[in-house]
C-alpha positions in Angstrom: -48.4 127.0 179.5 -46.1 127.6 176.6 -43.0 127.0 178.7 -44.5 123.9 180.2 -45.2 122.5 176.7 -41.7 123.4 175.6 -40.3 121.6 178.7 -42.3 118.5 178.0 -41.3 118.4 174.4 -37.6 119.0 175.2 -37.7 116.2 177.9 -39.2 113.7 175.5 -36.6 114.5 172.9 -33.7 114.3 175.3 -34.6 111.0 177.0 -33.5 108.8 174.0 -30.6 111.2 173.1 -29.1 111.2 176.6 -29.3 107.4 176.8 -27.5 107.2 173.5 -24.9 109.7 174.8 -25.6 112.4 172.2 -26.5 116.0 172.5 -29.5 118.1 171.7 -29.9 121.3 169.6 -32.4 124.1 170.2 -34.1 125.3 168.2 -32.3 122.9 165.8 -28.9 121.9 164.5 -29.2 124.1 161.4 -29.2 127.2 163.6 -25.9 126.2 165.1 -24.4 125.3 161.7 -25.4 128.8 160.5 -23.5 130.3 163.3 -20.4 128.2 162.5 -20.6 129.2 158.8 -21.2 132.9 159.5 -18.6 135.6 159.5 -19.6 136.8 163.0 -16.9 137.2 165.6 -17.3 135.5 169.0 -16.5 135.9 172.7 -16.5 132.9 175.1 -17.6 133.4 178.7 -17.2 130.4 181.0 -18.8 129.5 184.3 -17.0 129.7 187.6 -16.4 126.0 188.0 -13.2 124.4 186.9 -14.8 122.0 184.4 -16.7 125.0 182.8 -13.5 127.0 182.5 -11.7 124.0 180.9 -14.5 123.3 178.4 -14.6 127.0 177.6 -10.9 126.7 176.7 -11.8 123.9 174.3 -14.7 125.8 172.7 -12.6 128.9 172.3 -9.7 126.9 170.7 -12.2 125.1 168.5 -13.9 128.3 167.2 -10.6 130.1 166.9 -9.8 127.9 163.9 -12.8 129.3 161.9 -13.7 132.6 163.4 -12.2 135.8 164.9 -12.5 137.1 168.4 -15.0 139.9 168.9 -18.3 140.9 170.5 -20.8 140.0 167.8 -21.8 136.7 169.3 -21.6 135.6 172.9 -20.7 131.9 173.5 -21.7 130.9 177.1 -20.3 127.7 178.5 -21.6 125.9 181.7 -25.1 126.1 183.2 -27.3 128.7 184.8 -26.3 127.6 188.3 -22.6 128.4 188.0 -22.4 130.8 185.0 -23.8 134.2 186.1 -23.9 135.6 182.5 -25.8 132.5 181.3 -28.3 133.0 184.1 -28.9 136.6 183.2 -29.5 135.7 179.5 -31.3 132.4 179.9 -34.7 134.0 179.4 -33.7 134.3 175.7 -34.0 130.5 175.3 -37.6 130.3 176.7 -36.6 127.1 178.5 -36.6 126.1 182.2 -33.4 126.6 184.0 -32.8 122.9 184.7 -32.6 122.3 181.0 -29.2 123.9 181.1 -28.0 120.8 183.0 -28.4 118.7 179.9 -25.7 118.5 177.2 -27.0 120.8 174.5 -26.2 123.6 172.1 -28.8 126.4 172.1 -28.8 129.3 169.7 -30.9 132.4 170.7 -30.5 135.7 168.9 -26.8 136.6 169.1 -26.0 134.2 171.9 -24.9 130.5 171.8 -25.3 128.4 175.0 -23.1 125.4 175.4 -24.7 123.7 178.4 -24.2 120.7 180.6 -22.5 119.5 183.8 -19.1 118.1 184.6 -20.5 114.6 183.9 -21.9 115.3 180.4 -20.7 118.6 178.9 -18.0 116.8 177.0 -20.7 115.3 174.8 -21.1 118.7 173.1 -17.8 118.0 171.4 -19.9 116.2 168.8 -21.3 119.6 167.7 -17.8 120.6 166.6 -16.4 117.2 165.4 -17.3 117.8 161.8 -15.0 120.8 161.6 -11.6 120.3 160.0 -9.4 123.4 159.7 -6.0 122.5 161.0 -3.8 125.6 161.8 -0.6 125.9 159.8 1.4 125.5 163.0 -0.3 122.1 163.6 0.4 120.9 160.1 4.0 122.0 160.2 4.6 120.6 163.7 3.0 117.3 162.9 5.0 116.9 159.7 8.3 117.7 161.5 7.5 115.4 164.4 6.6 112.5 162.1 9.7 113.0 160.0 11.8 113.2 163.2 10.5 109.9 164.4 10.9 108.3 161.0 14.5 109.4 160.4 15.6 108.5 164.0 14.4 105.0 163.6 15.7 104.7 160.0 19.2 105.9 161.0 19.2 103.6 164.0 18.2 100.6 162.0 20.8 101.4 159.3 23.6 101.3 161.9 22.7 97.7 162.6 24.1 96.8 159.1 21.2 94.5 158.3 18.3 94.8 155.8 16.0 96.2 158.6 16.1 99.7 157.2 14.6 98.4 153.9 11.7 96.7 155.7 11.3 99.8 157.8 10.9 101.9 154.6 8.2 99.5 153.4 6.4 99.7 156.8 6.5 103.5 156.7 5.2 103.5 153.2 2.3 101.3 154.2 1.4 103.6 157.1 1.8 106.7 154.9 -0.6 105.1 152.3 -3.1 104.3 155.1 -2.9 107.9 156.3 -3.6 109.2 152.8 -6.5 107.0 151.8 -8.5 107.1 155.1 -10.6 109.9 156.4 -9.5 111.5 159.7 -10.5 109.3 162.6 -13.1 110.4 165.1 -12.6 111.0 168.8 -14.0 108.0 170.6 -16.9 108.7 173.0 -14.9 107.0 175.7 -12.0 109.4 175.3 -14.2 112.6 175.8 -14.1 112.5 179.6 -10.3 112.5 179.5 -10.4 115.4 177.0 -12.4 117.3 179.6 -10.0 116.4 182.4 -7.1 117.5 180.2 -8.6 121.0 179.5 -9.5 121.3 183.2 -5.9 120.7 184.2 -4.7 123.0 181.5 -6.8 125.8 183.0 -5.7 125.3 186.6 -7.8 122.5 188.1 -6.5 119.4 189.8 -6.4 116.4 187.4 -8.6 113.4 188.3 -6.7 110.7 186.3 -3.1 110.1 185.1 -4.3 110.5 181.5 -6.0 113.7 182.3 -2.7 115.0 183.7 -0.7 114.0 180.6 -3.3 115.6 178.3 -3.3 118.7 180.4 0.4 119.1 180.1 0.1 118.6 176.4 -2.8 121.2 176.2 -0.7 123.8 178.0 1.5 123.9 174.9 -0.9 122.8 172.1 -4.5 123.9 171.6 -7.0 121.2 172.6 -8.5 120.7 169.1 -9.4 117.6 167.3 -6.8 118.2 164.5 -3.9 118.1 167.0 -5.3 115.0 168.8 -5.6 113.2 165.4 -2.1 114.2 164.3 -0.6 112.9 167.6 -2.7 109.8 167.2 -0.9 109.1 163.9 2.5 109.8 165.4 1.7 107.3 168.2 0.8 104.7 165.5 4.1 105.4 163.8 5.9 104.9 167.2 4.1 101.6 167.8 5.0 100.3 164.4 8.6 101.6 164.7 9.2 100.0 168.1 8.1 96.7 166.5 11.6 96.5 165.1 13.0 96.6 168.6 11.0 93.9 170.3 12.6 91.2 168.1 16.0 89.6 168.5 18.9 92.2 168.0 20.5 90.2 165.3 17.4 90.1 163.1 15.8 93.5 163.3 14.1 92.9 160.0 11.8 90.5 161.8 10.1 93.6 163.2 8.3 93.8 159.9 6.6 90.5 160.8 5.4 91.9 164.1 4.0 94.9 162.3 2.4 92.7 159.7 0.9 90.2 162.2 -0.8 93.0 164.1 -1.7 95.8 161.7 -2.9 93.4 159.0 -5.7 92.2 161.3 -9.1 94.1 161.3 -9.4 93.4 165.0 -6.2 95.3 165.8 -7.0 98.1 163.4 -10.4 98.5 165.0 -8.7 99.4 168.3 -6.4 102.0 166.8 -8.9 103.4 164.3 -10.3 106.0 166.7 -8.6 108.5 168.9 -8.8 106.7 172.2 -6.7 105.7 175.2 -5.7 102.4 173.4 -3.1 104.0 171.1 -1.5 106.0 174.0 -1.3 102.9 176.1 0.1 100.7 173.3 2.8 103.3 172.6 4.0 103.2 176.2 3.7 99.4 176.3 5.7 98.7 173.2 8.4 101.2 174.2 8.6 99.3 177.5 9.0 96.0 175.7 11.6 97.6 173.4 13.7 98.8 176.4 13.5 95.4 178.1 14.6 93.7 174.9 17.5 95.9 174.1 19.1 97.4 177.2 22.0 95.5 178.7 22.0 96.8 182.2 25.4 98.1 183.2 27.3 96.3 185.9 27.9 99.8 187.4 25.3 100.4 190.0 24.8 104.1 189.2 24.3 103.6 185.5 22.1 100.5 186.1 20.0 102.5 188.5 19.4 105.2 185.9 18.4 102.6 183.4 16.1 100.9 185.9 14.4 104.3 186.7 13.8 104.8 183.0 12.3 101.3 182.8 10.1 102.0 185.8 8.9 105.3 184.3 7.8 103.6 181.1 6.1 100.8 183.1 4.3 103.4 185.3 3.1 105.2 182.2 1.7 101.9 180.8 0.1 101.2 184.2 -1.4 104.7 184.3 -3.2 104.1 181.0 -4.0 100.4 181.6 -3.7 99.5 185.3 -3.9 95.8 184.6 -0.2 95.9 183.6 0.6 96.1 187.3 1.7 92.5 187.0 4.4 93.3 184.4 7.2 93.9 187.0 6.6 90.5 188.5 6.9 88.9 185.1 10.1 90.8 184.6 11.9 89.6 187.7 10.8 86.0 187.1 12.1 86.1 183.5 15.4 87.9 184.4 16.4 86.4 187.8 20.2 86.9 187.9 20.5 90.7 188.4 19.3 91.0 192.0 20.2 94.7 192.4 18.4 95.7 189.2 15.4 93.5 190.0 15.0 94.9 193.5 15.5 98.5 192.3 13.0 98.0 189.5 10.4 96.4 191.8 10.8 99.0 194.5 10.8 102.1 192.3 7.8 100.8 190.3 6.0 99.8 193.4 6.5 103.2 194.9 5.2 104.8 191.7 2.1 102.5 191.6 1.4 103.3 195.3 1.6 107.1 194.5 -0.7 106.6 191.5 -3.1 104.7 193.8 -3.1 107.3 196.5 -3.6 110.2 194.0 -5.9 108.7 191.4 -6.8 105.2 192.5 -6.4 102.2 190.2 -9.7 101.3 188.6 -9.1 97.6 188.4 -12.3 95.5 188.4 -13.3 92.3 186.7 -16.8 92.0 185.3 -18.5 88.7 186.3 -19.0 87.7 182.7 -17.1 88.2 179.4 -17.6 91.5 177.7 -18.9 89.7 174.6 -20.1 86.1 174.2 -17.1 83.9 174.7 -17.4 82.0 171.5 -17.6 85.2 169.5 -14.5 86.6 171.2 -12.5 83.5 170.8 -13.4 83.2 167.1 -12.4 86.8 166.5 -9.1 86.4 168.5 -8.3 83.2 166.7 -8.9 84.7 163.2 -6.7 87.7 164.2 -3.8 85.7 165.7 -4.0 82.3 163.9 -0.6 82.6 162.3 1.1 83.7 165.5 -0.7 80.9 167.5 0.4 78.3 164.9 4.0 79.4 165.1 3.9 79.3 168.9 2.3 75.9 169.1 4.8 74.5 166.6 7.7 76.0 168.5 6.5 74.6 171.8 6.8 71.1 170.4 10.1 71.6 168.7 12.2 73.7 171.1 13.5 71.6 174.0 13.3 72.7 177.6 11.6 76.0 176.9 10.7 76.1 180.6 14.4 76.6 181.5 14.9 79.6 179.2 15.5 83.0 180.6 15.1 86.5 179.1 12.7 88.1 176.6 11.1 84.9 175.4 9.9 83.6 178.7 9.0 87.2 179.7 6.6 87.3 176.7 5.3 83.8 177.6 4.4 85.0 181.1 2.6 88.0 179.7 0.6 85.8 177.4 -0.4 83.5 180.2 -1.4 86.5 182.4 -3.2 88.7 180.0 -4.7 86.5 177.3 -7.3 85.0 179.8 -7.9 88.5 181.2 -8.7 89.8 177.8 -11.9 87.7 177.8 -13.2 89.9 180.5 -11.4 93.2 179.7 -11.6 93.8 176.0 -9.1 96.7 176.3 -6.3 94.1 176.8 -7.0 92.5 173.3 -4.6 94.8 171.2 -1.9 94.3 173.8 -2.3 90.6 173.6 -2.1 90.7 169.8 1.2 92.5 170.0 2.6 90.1 172.6 1.5 87.1 170.6 3.2 88.5 167.4 6.4 89.3 169.3 6.5 85.9 170.9 5.8 84.1 167.6 8.6 86.1 166.0 11.1 85.3 168.7 10.2 81.6 168.7 10.5 81.6 164.9 14.0 83.1 165.3 15.0 80.3 167.7 13.7 77.7 165.2 15.8 79.2 162.3 19.2 77.5 161.8 22.0 79.9 162.5 24.9 80.2 160.1 
């Protein structure tokens, strides 16, 4: 009778929590917090399935930042149906066995149960998200990586013999101030399934998505803890801002500061990069692709041109792997750059083969919802407020630049991207930050064309 009552109470508590994609604690959250704050050592035992082994790797890496390995507390990961040790000790919880299929953290005596299934155990990350104890290696590594990116771009811009390096210093100072005054961003709930896929691959399982594969490779070298993900998130933001100086005309690199200002100054764009999510990764690959297209003069030598084309295809494939809707980008490229037939065919073929392999291995989750993700008037108002200056410059330029339809190169390439992805963003909100960058880059290029040349 007692167990039945416990089951009913647990079920009633979990119904609203599961629907809100949260986890449950038993007997309560305070018991788990006491375990985290205690000096007891721990030993993680995972289930037999790949997802349980992967999540055990995350739990072990997470606890390692605050505790020592030992045998004082057992931490069991998985559920009673695939973790023999959890099955043998489940009686300590006084709960039915099927309760172990729910995402929960259970403390019983000297045992902690991290339970769930492949489809929900990643929600238990929220139990550890409040911890912040970055290892020294992570702090040093992040600092060195950020400084390396900063100095590489600074030296490259200084060689252009313009004022671009001064604007880059201002941009870096703004990002540094933003980093110092804001609290560490949270891991987005939408990113957690990819976190699980990454740790699964890092522990020997087959990846189920391209991003899971990339994260798994990263986690083979770096512990899968929130601190490292947040540090890399900031490095990616620095890369996005830095590449802004390379998607503008070569003779006016300083205009990259306008692209940075038009995007990062808008609350809508910052809302997309505020949390650790797939957006920042996709934007980094996308902006680097735009920068390569805008700056590489493909060699007339076929061998060298082929290598450059393969690099462009690789960056395009990485962008498509994160956001498959950019499958149209190669078509926009060959329309905007029609003269180099060998380069265009090589780019189209290599990218097409890569996309086919991605589809055969992972599939391309492209689908259009029947209705806008938010009310259309609300979305258009938000987009207009975030891109009003860019839109004004573009509209002004359209009426003052003659025969824009006959132009070739980066400007028509960006126009094609706007025409393709701005309408799609109404239905796929994940395209919105990409559109803001495209609009800012296009406005800056058109502004350059309107400026009298001396």
